[in-house]
N, C-alpha and C positions, 0 to 999 in steps of 0.2 A: 328356397321354395319362392323364385321370382317367376311371374307370372305375367309380370306387365308388359314385353314388348318381347320378341324373337331380334332385334336389334340388341337386347343386353346380354343373350348369351357370346358364351365365346366362340372363337375363331375350332376349326375344326385340325386337330392336328398337323393332318395330312398339308389343308393347304398353308398350314406355317411349311411345314416341313420341305411343298413347291418354292415357296419366296424363300426360304437359307439358301435352297439351291440354284436361281437364279441371281445370288449375292456376289458369284465365285463371277469375278470378273470387271470385265468390261462389255457393253453391251451398247449397238445406238439408241440412241435417243426419239422421242415423240412418236412411239407406237411402229418404229423399223426396227426391232426388233428379233429374233429368231421365236420367242417364242410365241410373238402375237403371230407369225405367220404358221402358228399349229394351232392358235386357239380360231383364228379363222378358217384355217380346213376340218373341224371339227365342231365350229360350230356348222357350218354348212353342211355340211354330213349328218349333225343330227336331224335338223329341220329338211333333209331334203332338200336344200336349197344352194346351189352349189354358184349360184351368182349375188347373193348376197351380200351387197355391202354388212362389213361387221365392227364395230365399233367400241371399245370400254369404254367407263367413264366412273369415276367413287362416286357417284351417291344416284338411288332413285330420283330423287327430285327431277338431276339434272340429264337425268337419260329422258324423264317424260319431258322435260318443258324444252328438249332443244327437238325432243323425234318432234313434236307436238308444232314445236316454231319452224320447220325443214316442212310438214306437212301442210301451214296455213299461213296468207294472208292477214295483215296488222287490219284489215277490214272486214275477216270472219268473227265465222262463233264456232266453238268444237265444244264440241254434244255432248254431256256427261252424265251423271244421275247426281244427286244435288250433295252426295255424301264421299263423292272422288274424293280423293285423296288430294289431284289439281283442284278439286277447289276449296274443302276443306282443313289444307294441312301442307300447302307450300304457299304458303303467303305472299300470294299474288303472282308467283313465278309464271306463271305461264303467259299472264298479260305484257309481264316484262319482258320474255324473250321474245316473245312474239312482235310486239311491237305497239299490240294496245288490243290483239284480239279480244271479244270477250266469251267470256263460258255461260252459254246457255243450260240449263239444268232440264233437266227426261225423268217425267214422272217425279214421282214422293219418296221413292226404297233407295236401296243400294244397288238391286236388278234394272237395270232398263227393260222396257219391253219394247217389241216392233210397231205397236200400235202407237205407244207413246215416242216412242222417235221417228217415226215417219210422223207424227201431229207437229211436233218440237221440233221440224224441218223443215214443215211447210210456211209454218210462221215465222221466219226469216225473208231476205230476201223480196225480191219484186218491184224493188226500188232503190237509188241513189240515196237516200233519206235509211236507209232498214241497214243492221251489218246483217250481212249475208252470209249462203252458209259458205261450213267447214268442217274437216274433221268431226272422225265419233271418238271418241276413246270409250275404251273397255275396261275395266279393272278387272282382271281375275288372282286371284282369288279377292271378292269384292272384299267391304269394306267393316261387313257385319258377316265376314266368317263365312258364308257364303260361293256357293261354284254354281258361274255358267256351265252346262252343259255343251259337247259342240253344237246343236241341232240348233240351240238358243244362241247361239258367239253367231253361223252361219243367219240364220236371222235377221237378226240384227245388222252381218255386213251386208246380207240383199238387199235389206232395206236402204240403206248406206249406196250401195253400187246406183238403186232408183236413181239416185238425183245427182252421180258421180261423184260422189265422195269421198277419202283415203278412211282408212279403220288404224288404228294406233292401240295397243297391247297394256295395258302395264299388270307385268308382272312382276312387280315388287317381289309375287311369292308363286311363278308360275310354276313350278316345281312340287307345291303343296297340291295346287288341282290335275295336274296331268297326272300325278302317282293317283289320286283320286277318283279321276277318270277311266284311265289306265287308258292310253289314245297315245299315241305318238308326237310330236313337237308341232309336226306337217300340220297333223289334224287337227291341232286347234291354235294357227294362225292361217295359215295363206290358204292351207285348204278348203276354210272356212271363210277365208275372205279376207285377211286380216294384212294389212299392207307392208307392219311395222311393229316393232317387237323392243319393251323396254325388257328382257329376262333377265332376274334380278338373281345375285349372289346372297349380299347382305346379310340377308334376313334369316338365308339357312345354312350356314357358317363361315362363309366368309369373313374377312377385314372390312373392308369396302370397295368392290365394286361392282359394278352390272355391265352388261352389256346394252347396245342397242346395235339390236337386227335390222335391214330394209333389206324386205325381200324384192324390190324392184332397182339397182345400185344406178339410177338414173338422179339417183336423191343424193346418195355418198357425197360429191365434192360438196356442195352448200351446207354439208354435214357437219363437213373439214372444216371447213369455214367459219362456220358459228359457234362450234366446240372451240376453237381456237379464240375466239373472236371475244368471247365466253370467263376462257380462261383456264377452262379444266382440259390441255389437251397437257397431260403430264411431262416432262423430262424424263423422266426416270420411269418410263410405262412401261418397263418388265415385269412391275411390282403389282404392276395390275394385272396385266397378261398371264404373273407366277399364281396368283389366287384365281385366277381363270383357268388354268391349265388343271392346278388344283383338284378345282372342283370338279374338271368333270370328267376326272383321270379316274376309271372302273365304275363311271357310274356314279359315284360320291355325289354328286346335285341331287340323286335319285333317295340315295339311301340315305341323306338327312332327311326329307322331306318325309321320308315314309314313317323315322323315328317322331318326327314331331306330330305327325298327324298321330299317329298310336299313343302317342302320350295324350295327344290330346282327348283322343276317341275314347282312354281309360278315364281321364277323370270326366271327359261329361257321362260315362254311367256313374261313377260316382258323385255327382252334385247330382243325376236324378234321382238318390233314393235320399237326397239331402232333404225332411223339413220346407215349404216355404221358397223354393229355386222357382225361380219361371223363364225359360229360356224363350227369351224372343226374337232369333235365329235360329233355328234349326244346326248345329256344330256340323261344318261335314269338311273345313280342314285341319290347321292346327289351332284357331281358336273361335273362343267362346264370349256370348252376350246374357248375361242374365240376373235379374232381379234377387234379390237374398234378405233376407230381414238382417237391419239395420246391427243387432246382434250379433246372428253370426259372422257381420263382416267384421265387429268388432273381435271376437274372439280370433280367428286368423291373422287380424293383422297381431293381437298381443299376442300369438304364438307365433309373428317372426314373418306373417307374409307377404309378399308385396306385387300388389296389383292394381290397377287402374276403377277410378270409380267415378263412372261418367254423370252422376244425376245422385243429386246428394249430399251430406256427408259425415262424418263417422259421427262427430256429435248429434246428442236429441235426441230427445225427451222417451222419443215414441222408439224401444228394440224394435217392433217391428213392423215399423215402414219399411217399404223395401227398398233398395237401391241399386242403383245397376254397376255390373263391377264389369269390364272386360280383361276377360286372360287371355294368354297366349305362351302353349307350346314353341321351344326351339328344340332342337335336336338333341339336344343336352339335357334337357332336365330329369329325364330314365325316370320308370317306374316308381321307384324310393322316391322320390322327389312328389311324382304325385301323390302316394299313399300317406309320405306326412303329414301333405296339404289336406287331404280329405281325414286326414287321422285327427285334423286338432279340430276341421269344420264337426264332429261328432264328438265329440269333449262335451 
């Protein structure tokens, strides 16, 4: 009953098999492996972007920050939500890798609005004394488990383009959003105005690999230099390539995302029937944020459930005090794991 994070789930056997196949014989290093050629072609086909520059890195953080560093000058601001991963969970890596660019927080929640974004952009620049306007970073799925519609992404990109600003999409859970929207990768990215994507694999069944995609190849050389300088150009790169090949093979990346979302939908339905459960955001992909009485949390933890409590502590005198929990489903949990959790909650 592990619901702490989709990072904690196992790698899919198909991906492990792809890595084993790549372990045979010798390959050129540093991204010159034949597997990477196939990855590049497949991602270009998926995104309907034949000229896109495609790279692989080991973590979502480095995918985000090296992409933003490529799109940003040190004296600029990066516009993002107050709960964006680059703001709350990357240890100032964006500031470090950009050489000092500031994060400009837009609005108060997990989803930016065009109006709030325009206001934040207008507040920057205009003087040599101020931080200047820089890229916009959108998180899809958001940090509260919600999804931007294609129209919403388009609207944010439209505001960014008014000011000639590039747009980055943090797609650590890209596939989870895509299958829910039932659109194409192109429709959710460059056709809506996105310039660069962090295309996640680690949270969706890979061992540890993310793709960085620039739809304008003019950014390619700078990104390559930044990746090398940052120490993230793998010598035995074929093992990154093999993971991504296994991930893309036969649509596995969509299959695992659907499984995770379906697991979450089953969990959501069951939790709605429990007394005292209050969802702080409507679950739309594979994450749930809900307040529940302390006594219910205690019962679940005693039964072996594991997830994050984001406010308050298990220990306390008031069994009815609501504590906020985060519940994340990965591809591997399955109906049995969800039902076990719900049965423990009802005892």
